[in-house]
SEDREN-836021 format. One line per 2 residues: their letters; for each residue x negated, y negated, z of N, C-alpha, C, O. Coordinates in pm, 1 decimal. Example, Ala and Ser with C-alpha at 12.3 -4.5 7.8 and 13.67 -1.06 7.14 Angstrom:
2
AS = -1319.0/569.0/780.0/-1230.0/450.0/780.0/-1320.0/330.0/780.0/-1423.6/331.9/846.5; -1285.0/225.0/708.0/-1367.0/106.0/714.0/-1290.0/-3.0/787.0/-1340.9/-113.8/803.9
This chain:
116
MH = -2118.8/4783.4/-390.8/-2035.4/4757.5/-200.7/-1956.6/4626.0/-272.6/-1835.0/4640.8/-285.1; -2013.3/4501.2/-320.2/-1915.4/4411.1/-279.4/-1793.1/4379.8/-376.6/-1702.9/4296.2/-380.6
LV = -1835.3/4489.9/-453.9/-1694.2/4534.8/-558.2/-1575.5/4618.6/-517.8/-1466.1/4610.3/-573.6; -1605.5/4707.2/-408.5/-1531.1/4798.8/-340.0/-1473.0/4747.0/-255.5/-1355.6/4767.6/-224.9
EQ = -1594.0/4626.8/-176.1/-1501.5/4544.4/-73.1/-1405.1/4454.0/-129.0/-1326.2/4404.1/-48.8; -1394.9/4421.8/-253.7/-1269.3/4282.5/-242.3/-1214.0/4392.2/-343.8/-1101.6/4348.5/-368.4
AI = -1229.6/4513.6/-418.8/-1058.6/4619.1/-410.9/-1015.4/4657.8/-309.4/-898.4/4694.2/-321.8; -1060.5/4669.3/-197.3/-934.1/4706.0/-75.4/-907.1/4582.9/-9.0/-824.8/4550.4/76.7
KE = -995.3/4524.1/-68.8/-901.2/4389.6/83.4/-799.9/4278.9/-76.3/-740.2/4178.7/-37.1; -795.8/4298.3/-173.7/-722.3/4273.6/-286.6/-583.1/4418.8/-249.6/-460.6/4414.6/-261.6
YS = -660.6/4512.8/-211.0/-540.4/4622.3/-283.8/-436.1/4621.5/-112.8/-319.1/4657.1/-98.5; -500.4/4585.8/-42.2/-419.1/4589.7/99.8/-347.1/4453.7/111.2/-227.5/4451.6/140.3
ED = -429.1/4319.3/85.1/-270.4/4219.4/102.8/-208.7/4277.0/-53.1/-117.4/4351.2/-16.7; -210.8/4280.5/-182.8/-73.2/4284.7/-252.6/6.0/4401.1/-200.1/117.5/4371.4/-157.2
QQ = -24.9/4512.9/-195.4/-7.3/4650.6/-110.6/128.7/4624.7/38.1/229.4/4695.4/39.7; 105.4/4524.6/139.2/155.5/4547.3/201.4/286.2/4603.7/257.1/282.0/4672.6/359.1
VE = 399.6/4578.6/196.8/485.3/4690.3/230.2/440.4/4826.8/186.7/515.3/4901.5/249.6; 360.0/4901.3/114.3/333.7/4986.5/167.1/270.6/5042.9/214.4/264.1/5165.0/200.3
FD = 180.0/4956.2/309.7/46.3/5004.0/425.3/158.5/4989.8/566.9/136.0/5060.3/665.3; 286.8/4886.6/565.7/357.4/4891.3/682.5/486.1/5017.0/667.1/567.6/5060.9/748.2
TE = 461.3/5044.2/539.0/578.8/5159.5/585.4/504.4/5281.9/539.6/581.9/5372.6/509.0; 417.3/5302.0/530.3/319.1/5392.9/489.2/338.7/5592.1/559.8/317.3/5701.4/507.4
PV = 383.6/5552.4/683.9/444.0/5664.8/744.0/563.5/5774.6/682.5/563.0/5895.8/661.1; 657.9/5673.2/667.7/744.2/5749.5/613.6/769.6/5694.8/445.4/770.8/5586.3/387.1
KT = 794.2/5886.1/397.8/834.3/5798.8/245.7/902.2/5748.4/204.7/1024.9/5757.3/206.1; 777.9/5629.0/120.3/940.9/5566.2/64.6/832.7/5466.0/-72.8/718.2/5426.0/-94.3
TV = 945.9/5468.4/-121.3/885.2/5434.6/-273.5/976.1/5240.0/-232.8/1067.1/5184.9/-170.9; 882.4/5221.2/-308.1/936.6/4980.2/-320.5/878.9/4955.0/-479.9/769.4/4960.5/-535.7
TR = 1044.3/4918.5/-525.5/1061.8/4882.7/-688.7/1059.8/4734.6/-673.2/1115.0/4675.0/-580.7; 1002.7/4687.3/-755.5/1034.8/4498.6/-803.7/1175.0/4532.8/-856.3/1182.7/4638.7/-918.6
IK = 1319.2/4439.6/-837.3/1398.6/4438.2/-956.6/1401.3/4298.0/-922.1/1325.2/4233.9/-849.6; 1494.5/4265.4/-981.8/1523.4/4133.0/-1085.8/1571.4/4023.3/-909.2/1547.7/3907.0/-876.6
EG = 1642.6/4136.4/-840.7/1664.8/4016.8/-642.8/1556.6/4016.3/-606.7/1528.8/3905.0/-562.1; 1477.3/4083.3/-601.8/1364.7/4128.6/-476.3/1262.9/4235.5/-558.1/1198.8/4247.5/-662.5
FK = 1307.0/4325.8/-392.3/1273.6/4434.3/-389.4/1347.0/4515.0/-332.9/1421.3/4477.0/-242.4; 1343.2/4638.4/-371.4/1407.8/4751.8/-365.4/1348.8/4802.6/-262.8/1229.2/4789.1/-288.5
IE = 1362.1/4871.0/-125.9/1250.6/4984.5/-77.9/1360.2/5069.8/-36.5/1468.0/5027.5/5.2; 1319.0/5226.7/-53.8/1396.2/5300.8/-104.1/1283.3/5446.3/-20.9/1176.8/5490.3/-64.2
KA = 1390.5/5504.6/156.9/1287.4/5616.0/210.1/1317.8/5721.7/204.7/1439.4/5727.4/186.3; 1255.9/5853.2/213.0/1280.5/5949.0/206.2/1352.8/5992.7/335.2/1389.9/5908.1/416.6
DE = 1371.0/6112.6/352.5/1452.1/6210.7/452.5/1310.3/6249.9/538.3/1325.8/6285.8/655.0; 1175.0/6243.9/483.9/1016.5/6326.5/568.4/956.8/6242.6/571.3/987.0/6142.9/505.7
FN = 840.1/6248.2/653.6/700.5/6146.6/669.4/586.9/6214.6/588.6/564.1/6335.4/581.4; 521.5/6114.2/530.3/363.4/6178.6/426.8/298.1/6299.1/540.5/289.2/6250.3/653.2
RP = 271.9/6380.7/536.2/197.1/6422.0/540.9/3.7/6334.7/570.3/-38.9/6237.9/507.2; -52.7/6392.3/653.4/-181.7/6255.4/695.1/-258.0/6234.9/520.2/-274.7/6134.1/451.6
EE = -299.7/6424.7/488.6/-289.5/6367.3/386.2/-247.7/6302.6/301.6/-338.2/6310.6/218.5; -139.3/6213.6/241.0/-139.3/6224.4/120.7/-124.8/6014.8/209.6/-130.9/5915.2/137.5
RF = -110.6/6008.4/334.0/-149.2/5848.7/324.9/-261.1/5814.4/309.2/-365.8/5867.4/346.4; -227.3/5649.1/206.7/-340.1/5579.1/149.6/-448.2/5629.2/217.8/-504.4/5727.5/169.5
MV = -513.0/5553.1/382.0/-592.3/5573.0/458.5/-659.0/5668.4/432.5/-763.3/5640.6/373.4; -638.9/5787.6/455.7/-721.8/5912.3/451.5/-778.5/5939.7/316.3/-884.3/6002.6/320.9
RF = -747.6/5917.4/230.2/-724.3/5986.9/80.0/-852.2/5828.7/31.7/-927.4/5812.2/-64.3; -825.4/5756.3/134.9/-947.6/5602.4/58.2/-1084.0/5682.7/77.9/-1148.3/5742.1/-8.6
VK = -1118.3/5666.1/245.8/-1189.8/5735.3/331.5/-1228.4/5875.9/302.9/-1347.9/5904.8/297.4; -1184.0/5919.2/294.0/-1264.4/6098.2/208.7/-1336.0/6060.5/16.0/-1418.7/6120.7/-52.6
AF = -1244.2/5923.6/-12.0/-1297.8/5894.4/-199.1/-1415.0/5820.3/-104.6/-1510.2/5897.9/-113.9; -1446.2/5735.0/-38.5/-1517.5/5621.3/26.7/-1690.5/5751.1/52.5/-1810.2/5734.5/28.9
YN = -1626.1/5843.5/97.7/-1741.0/5938.3/190.5/-1811.2/5990.0/41.9/-1928.7/5962.6/17.3; -1728.9/6064.8/-50.5/-1771.4/6156.1/-101.4/-1810.3/6025.5/-194.9/-1920.9/6077.8/-208.2
YL = -1816.0/5962.8/-234.6/-1866.0/5828.6/-352.6/-2001.2/5765.6/-269.4/-2101.1/5731.6/-332.8; -1995.5/5756.2/-152.6/-2101.3/5744.8/-87.5/-2218.4/5881.8/-20.0/-2326.6/5860.3/34.7
LA = -2165.8/5995.2/-41.2/-2279.4/6089.5/9.8/-2284.5/6156.3/-198.1/-2318.7/6273.1/-216.8; -2259.0/6093.6/-285.0/-2328.9/6151.6/-437.4/-2387.7/6012.2/-511.6/-2408.9/5995.5/-631.7
EA = -2403.0/5937.4/-423.4/-2496.2/5833.2/-410.5/-2595.4/5762.4/-381.6/-2673.0/5681.1/-431.7; -2560.6/5842.5/-237.0/-2706.0/5770.2/-129.0/-2656.8/5916.2/-42.8/-2576.4/5937.4/48.0
PP = -2741.5/5993.8/-115.4/-2745.4/6155.8/-43.5/-2860.5/6149.2/23.2/-2957.9/6086.5/-18.3; -2855.9/6237.2/170.7/-2947.7/6271.8/294.5/-3048.4/6249.9/231.4/-3050.5/6306.3/122.0
SD = -3157.8/6173.4/262.8/-3298.0/6164.7/211.2/-3357.1/6299.0/181.0/-3396.1/6349.5/75.7; -3348.9/6367.7/379.1/-3454.0/6486.8/347.4/-3369.9/6567.8/474.2/-3248.1/6580.9/486.7
EK = -3491.8/6622.1/572.5/-3399.7/6654.9/650.0/-3407.8/6547.3/820.6/-3318.7/6543.1/905.4; -3515.2/6488.5/823.8/-3512.5/6373.1/902.2/-3367.5/6280.7/925.9/-3325.3/6218.1/1023.1
DF = -3305.8/6308.3/766.5/-3229.9/6226.9/754.5/-3069.2/6303.2/891.6/-2981.7/6364.6/830.5; -3053.8/6295.7/1006.2/-2965.9/6340.0/1079.5/-2888.9/6344.3/1055.6/-2873.1/6292.0/945.3
MP = -2738.7/6413.2/1129.0/-2627.4/6364.5/1075.0/-2580.6/6234.1/943.3/-2500.3/6149.1/981.7; -2620.1/6226.2/829.3/-2608.0/6127.0/706.8/-2507.3/6031.5/765.8/-2516.5/5911.4/791.4
SE = -2363.7/6157.3/787.2/-2234.0/6148.7/793.1/-2204.9/5997.7/873.0/-2125.2/5917.2/824.9; -2280.7/5970.0/1002.4/-2275.6/5898.7/1114.8/-2286.2/5750.3/1009.8/-2226.8/5644.5/1030.6
RY = -2345.7/5770.1/936.9/-2422.5/5653.5/828.5/-2300.9/5576.2/739.5/-2250.8/5470.5/701.2; -2299.0/5719.1/741.2/-2128.0/5700.3/603.9/-1992.6/5601.5/720.4/-1947.5/5489.8/695.0
YG = -1967.6/5663.9/807.5/-1893.5/5661.7/851.5/-1881.8/5468.5/886.9/-1792.1/5385.8/870.6; -2046.3/5460.9/949.6/-2039.7/5318.4/1028.0/-2041.0/5228.1/814.1/-1969.9/5127.6/815.1
II = -2098.2/5252.7/682.7/-2115.4/5187.4/616.1/-1938.5/5184.9/610.9/-1884.4/5074.9/599.7; -1877.7/5274.3/617.1/-1725.8/5211.8/570.4/-1649.5/5168.9/636.2/-1541.0/5123.8/599.6
AN = -1710.5/5176.9/796.5/-1630.4/5053.2/925.4/-1598.3/4960.8/868.7/-1488.5/4909.8/846.2; -1778.9/4916.7/823.0/-1814.1/4783.6/814.7/-1769.1/4739.6/724.2/-1755.0/4617.3/725.8
ML = -1718.1/4826.4/584.2/-1620.2/4757.2/466.2/-1483.6/4706.5/521.9/-1447.9/4590.5/501.6; -1407.0/4795.9/592.9/-1293.7/4755.0/632.0/-1288.7/4641.9/752.9/-1197.6/4560.2/766.5
QQ = -1410.6/4654.5/841.9/-1409.6/4508.4/840.0/-1344.6/4370.6/861.7/-1256.9/4302.3/914.6; -1532.6/4387.5/722.2/-1515.9/4302.6/645.9/-1456.9/4270.4/547.6/-1513.9/4203.5/461.4
TW = -1343.7/4304.6/536.4/-1245.4/4285.5/422.4/-1075.2/4228.4/504.2/-969.4/4195.7/450.5; -1129.7/4240.8/705.5/-1022.9/4184.8/727.8/-859.0/4355.1/740.0/-745.1/4350.7/786.7
FF = -905.2/4423.5/700.4/-804.7/4535.1/670.7/-753.2/4571.7/795.5/-690.5/4677.3/804.1; -767.2/4512.7/876.9/-698.4/4574.6/1094.6/-609.7/4427.1/1104.3/-521.5/4420.8/1190.0
YH = -638.5/4290.9/1001.4/-572.3/4188.9/1018.7/-622.9/4100.0/1127.8/-554.6/4013.2/1182.1; -798.5/4139.1/1167.5/-840.8/4025.1/1261.8/-1019.5/4111.6/1264.2/-1048.1/4204.2/1188.4
QR = -1085.3/4070.8/1335.3/-1208.2/4144.3/1307.9/-1266.6/4131.1/1476.5/-1386.0/4110.0/1497.6; -1163.4/4146.8/1593.2/-1186.1/4141.8/1684.1/-1175.0/4320.9/1779.8/-1149.3/4340.6/1898.6
HP = -1207.8/4428.5/1662.5/-1204.9/4562.2/1741.5/-1337.0/4565.0/1745.1/-1395.9/4532.2/1642.1; -1421.8/4608.1/1873.9/-1563.4/4668.1/1857.4/-1647.8/4820.1/1759.8/-1640.0/4917.6/1834.6
EW = -1687.3/4841.8/1684.8/-1767.4/4881.0/1554.3/-1762.3/4942.8/1597.5/-1713.3/5001.0/1500.8; -1764.0/5070.7/1725.3/-1793.3/5174.3/1760.8/-1560.1/5284.3/1751.3/-1530.4/5403.7/1745.9
FV = -1486.2/5179.0/1753.9/-1367.0/5154.4/1717.5/-1320.9/5228.9/1567.5/-1284.0/5336.9/1521.3; -1345.9/5114.2/1536.0/-1329.5/5132.1/1374.2/-1432.4/5235.3/1388.0/-1386.1/5311.3/1473.0
IE = -1542.6/5278.1/1352.5/-1659.3/5414.4/1332.7/-1514.1/5479.4/1396.4/-1413.7/5437.8/1338.6; -1494.0/5561.1/1490.7/-1363.0/5637.0/1579.5/-1234.1/5604.0/1370.8/-1200.1/5663.3/1268.5
KV = -1223.5/5485.0/1434.5/-1097.1/5516.6/1276.1/-1091.4/5627.7/1208.1/-1018.8/5726.4/1220.0; -1199.0/5594.2/1115.4/-1317.5/5615.2/964.3/-1268.0/5809.3/1011.2/-1178.3/5885.4/975.2
KQ = -1378.0/5818.2/1100.3/-1347.5/5960.7/1155.2/-1249.0/6035.2/1151.2/-1236.7/6131.9/1076.0; -1160.7/5991.7/1241.7/-1018.9/6021.6/1250.6/-956.0/6086.1/1104.6/-911.3/6198.2/1080.0
WH = -974.3/5954.6/1012.2/-887.8/5946.9/898.3/-1012.1/6075.4/822.6/-949.9/6173.1/780.8; -1156.4/6086.3/802.8/-1204.6/6176.3/750.7/-1141.4/6291.3/785.5/-1080.1/6363.4/706.8
KL = -1159.0/6315.3/935.4/-1104.1/6462.8/983.7/-935.4/6478.4/930.4/-909.5/6594.5/898.7; -842.0/6400.6/918.8/-700.2/6407.7/813.6/-752.3/6489.3/701.3/-703.8/6600.0/677.9
AL = -848.5/6439.5/631.1/-899.6/6477.0/504.6/-889.6/6578.7/465.1/-815.5/6618.1/375.1; -1014.6/6674.8/570.3/-1052.6/6758.0/519.9/-988.9/6896.7/567.3/-1025.4/7002.2/515.5
């Protein structure tokens, strides 16, 4: 989990421009003078956005590595959403840690639903 935490933290810090411009199809390239930003005339579809893809991949990873234990493991998805939300909160993905846990979990659910 520590490696996943470090990876998401480093990626979000190193790709700040991508996160800030993600709704619109955008290409950022490094040039000698700095950066060149090119925007397309269309929006990214929800399933193309980074957080939707990340949550889907992380959820699938948790499902494969920590599958529901038995019939008594009612709604394991809630556990997975909580783990993903906690990881995002701990890595300061939202630029602060003031959001209540339920809010972050709902964001994770929203992103996961878009991926399905």
